[in-house]
N, C-alpha and C positions, 0 to 999 in steps of 0.2 A: 474370269475377268483379268485383264492385263494388270500386272502389279507395277505401277509407277508411283512417282513421288506424290502426285496429286490424287491418286485413287486409294481404294482400300487394299489392305494386305490380302494375299491370296488365301490364307487359312493357316491353321496351326502347324501344318506340316512344313510351311515355308517360313516359320518364325524361328528366331534364335531362342536359345535357352533363357537368355536374359529378358527377352520380350515376353515369353510365357510367364516367367516368374513375376515380372512387373504387373502383368494383367491380373494374375491371381491376387497379388498384394492389393492393387487398387480396388478390385471388386470387394475384398474383405473390408477395406478401409471405408469405402462408400456405403456398404451395407451397414457398417457400424454407425455411420453418420445419418442414416435414414433417408438418403436422397438418391440412391443408385437408380431406381426404376425411372424416376423423373428425368434424371440427367441422361441415362442411356437412351430413353425413348426420343428425347429431343435431338440429341446428337446424331443418332442413327438415322432419324428422319432427314436431318440436314444432309447426312452423307449420301443417302439414297437419292435425294433430289439432285445432288451433285453428279451422281453417276448417270442420271438420265438426261442431263442437260446438254449433251454434245450436239444433239440434233438442233436444239433451239439456238445453240451458239452459231450455227452455220447461217441462220436466217435473221439473226438480230444484231444490229450494229450498235455498239455502245461506245460512248466517248468519255474519256476521263482526261482532264487537263492537269498536268503535273507541273511542279515548280521548275522543271528543266526547260519548259517552253517548247517541247517537241511537237511536231505536227501529227495529227491522226493519219492512219494509213488508208482507210477505206473512203470511197467517194461519198457514201451516205453519211459518214461521220463528219466530213467536211461540210456537207449541206446542213447538217444539224448545227454545226458550229456557227455557220453564217446566219442561220435563223436565230440562234441564241444571241448573236451580237446585236440584233435589232431590239432586244429587250432593254428596258430601263436598267442601267448598270446599278442604280441605287437599290433596286429590289432583288439583286442577285445574291445568292448565298455563296460562301467561299468555295473555291475549287478544291478538289482532293489534292493533298500534298503528301508525297511519300516521305516517311521518316528515314528511309535509306534507299539510295538509288542502286546500290550494288550490295546485296545482302551476302555477307561472308559465309560461304558454305562450310568452311571448317568450323566456325563458331556454332552454326546450327547443328552440325554433327556432334560436336562435343557437348552441347547443351542437351541433346536428346539422350546422351548416355546417362545423364543423371536421372532423367525421368524414367528410363528403362528399369532402374533399380527400385524406385518407388520409396516414398517416405510418408510418415504421418504428418499431415498438415491440418491445422485447425481450420474449421469452416469459418470464413470471414471474408468480407468484401475488401477489395483493394482501396484503401483510403486515399492514397496519394496518386491521383490520376494525371498529374502534371507531366509525368514521363511518358504517357501513352497518347500518341497522336489520335485525333478524332476527325478523320476525313469527312467532309460534307459535300454532297453533290451540288453542282450549280443548279440554279433555278431552271426548270424546264426539262431537266434530264430525268430519264426513267429511274424509278426507285429500285426496281427488281433488276439488278445488273447481273449479267452473265458474261464474264470476261473470257474471251477466247485465249487459250494458252496452248502453245505447241512447241515442239522441239525440246522437250524435257529430257534431261539426262538422268536416267534412273540408277546409274551405277552407284552414286554416293548419297542418294536420298536428298539431294539439294536441288531445288527448282532453278532452271536456267531458262527463263522465258525469252522468246524472240518476238520482237514487235517490228512490223513493217514500217519503213520510212522513219525509223528512230535509231539514233546511233547509240543510245544508252540502253544497256541490258537491265531489265528489272522484272520482277514477278508480281504482277498486280494481285494475284491470289494471296500471296503472303502478306501484302500490305492490308488487304481487306481482312484476312484472318487476324492480323494484329489488332485491327480496330474492333472486331467482334470479341476477341479474347480479352480485351481490356475491360469488358463488363462482367467477366467471370471471376468467381472467388477461387481460392486455391483448390478446394475439393473438385470443383467443376473443371479446372484446368488439368488436374490429374486424370479425370475421366476422359477429357478431350484428347489427351495424349494416347489413348488406346485406339483411336479411330484409324489413324494411319501415320506413316512416317513423317509426312509433312506437318500434320497437326502436332505430332510429338515435338518436332523441332520448334514450331511456332509457340507452343505453350511453355517452352523452356526459356523464353526470352527474359532477360534480366529485368525488363521494365515491369513485369508482373510479380517479381519476387523481391521487391525492395522492402516490403513489410512482411516479416516472418513471424507468425504467431503459432507457437507450439504449446500454448497454455493447456495444462492437464493432459498432455499427450505422452505416450510412451515412446520416446525416441531414444535410440542408443547413441553412445558417444561416436561410434564409427559413422553412423548415418549423419549425425550433426556435423562432423568434420567434413564430410563430403559436401554437405549443404554450404558450409562456410567457404569451401574451396570454389564451388560453382558460382556463388553469389557474393562476391567480395564487395559489391557496391550496395548491399543492403543497408538501409538507414534506420530501420526500427526492428527490434527483436523482443519477443515476449516468451520467456521460458519458465513462467510461473507454474509450479506444480509438476515439473518434469522430474524423472529419476536422475540421480547424479547431477543435481543442479549446480553444484560447485564446479565440477569438471566442465560442464557445458558452458558455464559463465566464463571460466578461464579461457576456454577455447574461443569463445566469441570475442572476448576482449583482445586476444592476441591475433585473431584473423580478420575480424570485420572492422577495419580501421575507419570506415565511413559511418559508423553508427552515430546516430543523433539521439535516439531514444532507446533505453535499455530498461526492461521490466523484469524483476526477479521476485521470487517469493515462495513460501511454503516449503521450507527446507533449511538445511544448515549451510550458512555461507561463511567461509573462512576469511581471515583477515587479508590473505593474499589477494583476494578479488579486488578489494578497495585499494591495495597498494599498486595493482597493475592498471588501475583506471586511467592513469596518466597517458597510457599508450593510445587510448581512444581520443585523439585530439579534437574530433568534431562532436564529441558527446555534449549534448545540451540538457538532457533530461534523464535522471536516474530515479527509478521508483522501486522501492523494496517493500513488499507487503508480507506481514505474518511470517517472519523468518527469525531464526536464531543467528545472531551475528558473532563471529569469533567463537572462542571456547567458553565464554561466559564469565571469565575473570580478567580479561584483558581489555584495554582501550582500543576502540576502533577509530582509526583516523581516515578521514575522507579528504583527499586533496586533488583538486583538478582546476586547471586554469580557465577552462571554457564553460564549465557547468553553470547552467542558469536556474534549473529547477531540481530540487532534491526532496524526495518524500521517503521518509523512514517511518512507516505506519505499522503499528501493532507489532513491533519487533522486540525481541528479548536481547538486551545488551546491557553491560554494566556501566560503561562510560563511552562517550562518543565525542570526537573532536572533528570539527568541520573547518577546513581551511580552503575556501574557494573564493578567490578575489572577484569573480564575476557573478557569483550566486545572487539571485534576486528573490527566490521563493524557497522557504524551508519549512517542511512539515514533519514534526516528530510525534504526531498525534497517537495516543494510546500506546506508546512505547514505554518500556520498563526501566530505562536508564536512570541512575541516581545523580549523575553528573553530566554536564554538557559544556563544552568549550567552543566558542565560535570566533572565527577570524574571517568575517565576511563583510568587508566594508561597504559593499553595495546592496546588502540585504534589505529588502523592502517589506517582505511578508513573512512573519514568523508564527507558526502554529504549534503550540505545546499542549493542546487540549487533552485532558484526561491523562496527563503524565503524573500519576499519583506519587511516584517516588522522588520527583524533583522537589527540592526544598525551595523555600521562598528566596533564599540567597542565591541559589543556582539560577532560578528564573530571572532574578534581578541582574545577575552578572551577564547572563546570555543576552538579555534585551539591551542593556546599556552599552554593550560592545558594538551594537549596530546602530550608529547614530542616524542613518538614513531610513530607519524603520518607519513604515507607514501603516502597517496593519499588524495587530497583535491579538492572538487568541489564547487566553489562559483559562478558558472555561473548564470547570470541573477540576481545577487545581485548588484544592481547599486551603492550602497553606498561604496563598497569595495575600499580602497585607496592603494596607493603604500606603505604608512607607515605600514599598516596592513600586507601586503605581506612581507615587509622587516623584521618585528618582527617575523612573522611566519617562515621565512627562517632562522633567527638566532636561534630560539628555536627548531624547528623541523629539525634537521640536516639530517634526513633520508627521507625527502620529495622527492618522485620520480615523482609523477603525480600531475599536477596542471591544472585545468580547470577554467579559468577566463573569459570565453566567455561572451559577452554582459555586461561587466563591463566598463562603459564609462569613469571612472575616473582614470584608471590605465595607466601608460606609461612604467613601469618597468625600467626607467632610473636609479633609485637608488637601484634596487633590485638585489641581487646576489643569485642565486640558483644553486650552483655547482653540487649537486647530482641529479638534475632534469633529468628525461628521457622522459617524455611526457608533452608537453605544448600546450594547446589549447586556442587560443585568437580570436575566431570568433567575428566579429563585434565590435571590440574594437577601438573606434575612437581616443583614446589617443596613440595608437601604431603608431610610425613613424619610419623613418630611424634611428633616434637617439636611439631607443629602441634596435636596433640590437647589439649595443655595450654591453648592459647588457646581452642579450641572449647569446652572444658569450662566457660569463663566464660559461655557463652551458655546460661544455665540455663532460658531459655524455649524453647529449640530443640525443634521438633517433627519436622522433616524434614531428614535429612542424606544427601547423595548424594556418594559418593567413587569413582565408576567410573573405571577406567583411571588411577588414581594409581600409577604404576609404582614409585615409591620408597617407598611406604607399607609398613611392615613390621608394625605393630601398632596396634590401636585399643583404648584403654581409657577409657571414658566412664561417668560417673555423672550422667545427666541425667533429672530426674524427669518431664519432659514429652515426652521423645522418643517419637514414635509410629512413625516409618518411617526405615529406614536401608538404603542400597544399597551393596554392595561387589562390583563386577563387573569381571573382568579386571584384578585387582591381582596382578601376577605374583610380587612378593616378599612378599606379605602372609602372616604366620605366625600371628598370635594376635589373637583378638577377645574383648574383655571388656566386656560391657554391663550396666549396671544402670539400669533405667527401669521404673517402675511402670506407665506408660502404653504401653510398647512393644507394638505390635499387628502390625507387618509388618517382616520382615527378608528381604532378598534377598542371598544370597551365592552367587556362581557363578563358575566358571572362575578360581578362585584356587588354582593347583596346589601352592603351598607351605604352604597353611593347615594347621596342625597342632592348634591348641587353640582351643576355643570355650567361653566361659562366659557364660550368659545368666540374668538375673534380671528377671522381669516378671510382673505380675499380669493383663495384658491379652492377651498373645500366645496365640493359639489354633491357629495353623498354622505349622509350621516345615519348610521344604524346603531341604535341603542336598545336593542331588544332585551326583554326580561330583566330590566333594572327595577325591581319591585319597590325599592325605597326612594327612587328619584322623585323629588317634589318640585325642584326649581331648575329651570332651563333658560339660560340667557344666551342668545345667539346674535352675533354681528358678522354675518357671513354673506358677502355681497354676491357670491357665485353659487350659493347652495341651491340645489334643484330638487333633491330627494331626501326625505326624512322618514325614518321608520322607528316608531316608538311603541311597537307591539309589546303588550304585557307589562307596560310600565303602570302598575296598578295604583300608584300613589300620586300620579299627576293630577293636578287640580284644574279648575276652569281657567286659571290665569295663563295656562299654556296658549290660549287663543290669542292673547296679546302678542306673543312672540311671533306668530305667523301671520298676523294681520298687517295692514298697511302701516309702515313706519316701525315695524317690529324688528327689523334687522335682516330679513330674508326676502329681498325684493324680487328674486328670480325663482322662488319656490314654485315647482310644478306638481310635485307628488308628496302627499302627506298621509301616513298610515298611523292611526291611533287605535288599532284593534285591541279589544279586551282591556282598555283603560277604564276600569270599572268605577273610578272615583269621579269621572266626568258626569256632570248633571246638566249644565247649560253650556252649549257650544255655539260660538258665533265667530264667523270668519268673514273678513272683508279684504279680499286680495284678488287682484286682477289676473295674476299669472297662474293661479292654481288650476290644474287640469284634472288631477285625480285625487279623490278623498275617500278614505276608508275608515268607517267607525263601527265596523262589525264587532259584535260582542260587548258593546258599551251599554250594559243592561240598565244602568242608572240614568241614562240620558233621557231627559224629559222635554228639553227645548232645544231646537236646532234652527239657527238663522244663518243662511249662506247668501252672501252678496259677492259672487264670484262669476263674472260674466263669461269667463272662458272655461268654466268647470264642465267637463264632458262625462266624467264617471264618478258616481258616488255609491258606496256600499253601506247599507244600514241593516244588514242581517243581524238578528238577535237584539235589535233595539226595541224590545217589546214594551217598554214603558214610555216611549215617545208620545207626547201629547200635543205639542205645538211644533209645526214645521213651516219654515218660510224659505223659499228659493227665489229670491228677487234681487237682481236677475241672475240667471245661470245659463250656461251654454249646453245644457243636457239635451241629448236626443231622445232618451227614454228614461223613465223613472218608475220603480216598483216600490210602492208603500204598503203593499198588502201584508207585509210582515210586521206592521205596526198596529196591532189591534186596538190600542188605546188612543190613537190619533183622533183628536176632535176638532182641530183647527188647521187648515192648510191654505197656504198662499204660494202660488207658483206664477212666475213670470219668466218664461223660457221661449225665446223667439224661434229656436230650432227644434223644439220638442215635437215628436211625431207619435210617441206611444206613452200612455200613462195608465198604470195599473193601481187601482185602489181596492182591489178585491179583499174583502175581509175587514175593512175599516168600519166596524159596526157602530162606532159611536161618533163618526165624522158627521158633524152638523153644520160646520162652517167651512166652505171651500170657495176660494177665489182662484180661478184657473184662467190665466191669460197666455194661451199658447196658440198663436195664429196658424201654425202649421200642423197642429195636432190632427191626426187621422184616426186614431184608435183610443177609445176610453173604456176601461173596464171598471165599473163601479159595483160589481157583484157584492151582495150582502152588506151594502152600505144602508143599513136599516133606518138611519136618521137623515138620509139625504132627502131634501124637500124640493118642491116645485120651483121655488125662487132660485135655489142654487143651480138647478138644472137649466133654468131659463137664462141665467147669467152666463153659464158655461157655453150654451149654444150661441150666444151673442159674440163672445170673445174667441170662440173656436169654430169658425164657420166651415172648416174643411173636414170635419169629422165624417168618416165613412163607416166606421164600425162602433156601435154603442151597445154596451151590455149593462142592463139595469135589472138583472136577475135578483130577486129577493130584496127589492127596494119598495117596501109596501107603502111608503108615504108619497110616492110619485103618482100624481093623479092627472086628470084631463088637462089642467093648465100647463103642467110640465110637458105632457105629450104634445100639446098644441105648439109649444115653442120649438118643436123639432122642424117646423117649416123653415127655420133659419139655416137648416143643414141641407142644402141642395144636393150634396154628394153622398148623403146617407144611403147605404145599400144594405146594411146588416143591422138588425135590431133584435135584442133579446129581452123579452118582458116576462120570462118564466118565473113562476112562484111569486106572482104579484096578485093583488086583490082587484084587478081591473074587471069592470063590468061592461064597459063600452069601449069598442075599438074604433069608433068613428073618428076621433082625433088622429089616430094613426093613419087611417085611410085618407084623411084630408091633408095631412102634413107630409107624409112620406111617399110621394108618388113614384119615386125612383127605387123604392125598396125591392131588394132581390131575395133577402133572407129574413124570415120572421119566425121567431121561436116563442111559443106560448105554452111551454110545459107547465102542467099542474096549475093552470089558471082556472080554478074550479068555480069561479064566480061568473064566468062567461056563460051567457044564455045560448040556447040553440040557434037563435037568430043573429048572434053576434057576427057570424061570418057570412051572412047573406049578401053584403055588398061585394064579396069576392066572387060568388058564383051567379049573382043576379045583375049586379050593376057594373061588373068589370073593374072593380077597384084593384089597385096595385097591379097594373098590367105587366110589370116587369118581374113580378114575384116568381122565383124559381124554386125556392126551398121553404117548406112549411113544416113546423114541428108542433103537433097537437098532443104529444104524449101525455098520458096520465090526466087527461081532461075528462069532462063530463058531457061532451056533446053526444046527442042522440044518434041512432043509426041512420036516420033519414038525413040529418045535416051532413054526416060524413059521406053518405052515398052521393048526395047532390054536389058536394065539394069535389069529390073524385070524378064525377061524371062531367062536370062543366068546366072545371079549371084545368083545361088540357095543357096549359103552358107550364105547369109544375113539373120539375124534374126530380126533386127529392121530397118525399113525404114520409113523416114519422108519426105513427099512430100507436106507439108502444103503450101497453097498459090501459087502453081505452075500454073500460068495463061495459060501456053501452053498445059496443060494436059486436053484432051477432054473426053476421055473414058478410063476405066480400064476394057478391055474386053479380058479376057484370053480364050475366046471361039472363037475368030476370027482366021482367017487363019494364021496371024502372030503368034498369041499365040499358035496355034496348031503346027506350025512349030517349035517354041521354045520347046514345050512339046516333040515333036518327037525327037528333038536333045537331050533333057534331058533323054529320055527313054533309050538311049544308053550309057549314062554317068555312072560313077561309083556309084554316089549317085543320083538316079533319083528324089527322093522326095525333095521338097523345104523345107528349114529350117526356112522359114519366120514365125515369131511368132507375130510380132506387126507391123501393117501398119497404118500410119496416113496420111490422105489426107484432113485435115481440111481446109475449105475456098477455095477449088478449084472451082472457080466460073463457069468455063466452062465445067466441067465434067457433062455428062448427063447419063451415063450408067456405072454400075459396075456389071460385070458378072464374077464369079469365079466358074467354074464347077468342078466337082470331078476329071475330067481329068487333071486339072491343078496341082493336087497332092499337094495341100497346107494342108498337114496333120498336121502341127504344128501351123498353124495360130490360135491364141487364142484371139486377140484383133484387132478390125477394127474400126477406127474412121473416119467418112465421114461427120461430122457435118459442118454446115454453107456452104454447097455446094448448092447454091440456085437453080441451074438448073438441079439438079439430079432428074431424073424421074423414073428410073428403077434400082432395086437392086435384083440380083439373085445370091444366095450364096449356095454352097454345100461344107461346111467345117465341117468336123466331130468333130474337137476339138475347134471350135470357142466358146468362153465364153462371150465375151463382144462386143456389136455392138451399136455404137452411130450414129444415123441419125437425131439428133436434128437440127431444123432450116433448114431442107431440104424442103423448102416450096413447091417445085414442085413434090415431090414424089407421085407417083400414084401406081406403081407396086412394090410389095415386095414378093419375094419368098425365103423361107428359108428351107434349108435341113441341119439344124444344131442341132443335137440331144443333144449337151452338152451346148447349149446357156443358160446362167443364167441371163443376164442383157440385156435388149433392151430398148433404149431411142429413142422416136419418138416425142419429144416436137416440137410443132409448125409445124407439117407436115400436108400437105393437102391430107391425105390419108383417105380412107373410112374405116368404121367399118368392112365391109365384107373382105376387103383386109387384115386387121390386123388379123381378126379371122382365115382366111385361113393360114396366114403366121405362126402363133404360134401353129397351131395344131400339127406340127411335132417336136416342141421344148419341149420335155418331161421333161426337167430339168429347165425350165424357172422359175425364182423366182421374178424378178423385171421387171415391165413393166411401162414405163412412157409415157402417152399420153396426158399430159397437153397441153393446148392451141391448140389442134387439132380441127379445126372448124367443121369437119365432124363426130366427135366422141362425143356422148352425154354421160354424166356421168351415166345416167340410164341404159346404155348398158354394164356396167362393168360386169354384171352377165354373159353375153355371153362369154366374154374373160375367165372368170374363168371356165366356162363349157368347153370351147375349150382346156384350159390348166390348169388342176387341180393342177399342181405343183406351181402355182403362190402364192407368199406370200406377195408381196408388189405391189400394183396397184395404180398408181397416175393418177388422172384426174384433169381437170382444176377447178372443183368446189368441189371436195371431194377427200379424201385420204382413201383408203380401205385397 
């Protein structure tokens, strides 16, 4: 391939010694950084794409509009320009602008010389992108631009593009490279320099090297000098953790006169560094971390006219003097100096936190020398006294922020800070209730933090601007009284002695007071309060209800949580705005009255002693009271309720339910529910579709007759009742589709005659007679004549001996059906689980069970013969039919066959499944006559098998 400035180098034999050395160095450097493979792959792919683009360049016309106003050369480009002019100019993106119309080739060549040698650059993104132009295509122009370039001069490695019809010489490729490279960090720029000479030149542009980060890098003094010589316009430098940091810092100060940010640390820094700082006239920020300053016995003086921010953090120094007339922020945090002298008339922020060797007098002298001070941090300076704070307050009239946390000697009783807005007093043992009088003079205070003030017993403040207050782990704290119109955040936690809280605020919207075990009194006047959480406040009494009811001071309350408030016994709320209420775990609660028309959610989990409940009116959509086993009186007025569960309310004897939209009512195991209550409910809830009265023994004919008021009733469960006559059901529920009569052992054999003789319940689809006492004849007639049934359950019917639809009786029924309007049975699912006396199941094709898809005969211990001819049967369960010997299947769509623990032979199973061409699952586990080694026979007999389960192996 031809070696030109825009292509790849020809190979190692054509490279100079410096280029080979640089490539080896950058490979080692990138491998150390862990990103070599990723960068190499991406850049080489981009390079290969560039090599193959020459053909595309000949056929694709691309237009770029430059700031010079030159005209495009090709006719197609002109046409495209005219088309673009028709677009709305307001919707166009900016045109591409060149940052340089004539790129200096000598500069490009000189810059590439630096990258050819290679240096250790810390991985990091270019933060200051203001120096890097970001060309953007005009709307409508193609995004995949392939710019034709020709006439390149390869002799000096500099591109000299020729553009037709333009008098200005420029290389579009270099401009685009500059745009792309502006997104690369220093490591990727070094790797890009290996691609070709043009990329090496582009990556060396000074715009990409204004921020130099060598933190924790092994860079030599010689390399650093070369860096400083190449990039004199660098504005930010970090040499923390580098070897010979003193020498590097001196070189940077003397060479990089445009530095604005200098970061040093982790080493020995001599006094001369700070003496030479005045040479960096543009320096605004100086940061020194974890360093030893000077020789340990001398004073370090920092003087600079333009310095704005100075941080001497965690440094070892005996004395320090700062004379910076423009300095605004000074941090000496965690440094070990014993003396500090400040001459910074404009200083606004002073941080001497954790300067343990600074005396009280030294801190006082430093602070009062800065009369414009606005923020002072003296946290962890245990020697600070009230006298010092008092003098600072008198001298620094603009002091707004004070952090005196962990200062054990202060009480603030004699200190007045009228302009203070933020006060932090964490773990100040001298802060007591008497200190609050002094704090109350800070009428501008917005933030107050009193965490871990162990001697504080009460807080009573009236501060109009207070927004945020914290009281955490105050062991002796008993009472909180706050008045603040602006209060918006309050955090009180782990105050085990807190008993009384009084809050007045127009801005507070959320109040969380969890686990305040001693809290007994809560007074709130919070016009904007919307959410309150009092979880685990075990001592709260019934009087809390008055706080949150109408006129209680919280007119906007929407959510209230009183979980595990075990002292609550009688709860009554009358509030129109309440939407969510949780009383979970209130085990002593016996009476609940809610008059909250907008209440949508209520939780009563664990309220197992609730006896009386009234919800009149509420906006609930659903309610579950089955978790209240002692409930005996219930009143509900809910215009939007559709679901009500009373399952397990065994002593409920009085229930008034007025829910006009109710569609589902579950009263299972409500053993005291009577006919009059059921009758009243059907009158007030006419839209009920599903009614469950399982184990309601007191419901009789009168209650069942009232079901005629429910024209939409489609599902009725009367299981485990003492019903003897179903005629009221047949007369009242003509639209019934599901009827469950499990274990109704008092029903006679003639109870179901209206179903198969008189055509009662013509819409009935599902019938459950499990564990009943109906005779064999009644069951056979029901199955023979009620051909509209789709789901039938006969589980545990002890009087059922055979299911033989090939008998004379069955044939008679079939003959009757053949003359009917719908001769085919609609039966889809038949369950006869645990029918101990059934011995034979025969369903021939003449039975016309064309829709039967599932048959479950499991646990029928005496079942010996099964003969089925069901074209659509998919699921057959004969598990635990230990007497099964004969199995005949003509079920071409059968997919699952379960024969667990059946005493059937291998031959019988093999013959049975031969005609089941869609069988996928066969389970013969625990079948004593079937050996796992014979599974191959079953697969041969039924090739469609996918899952074959045996007792010793799964195939």
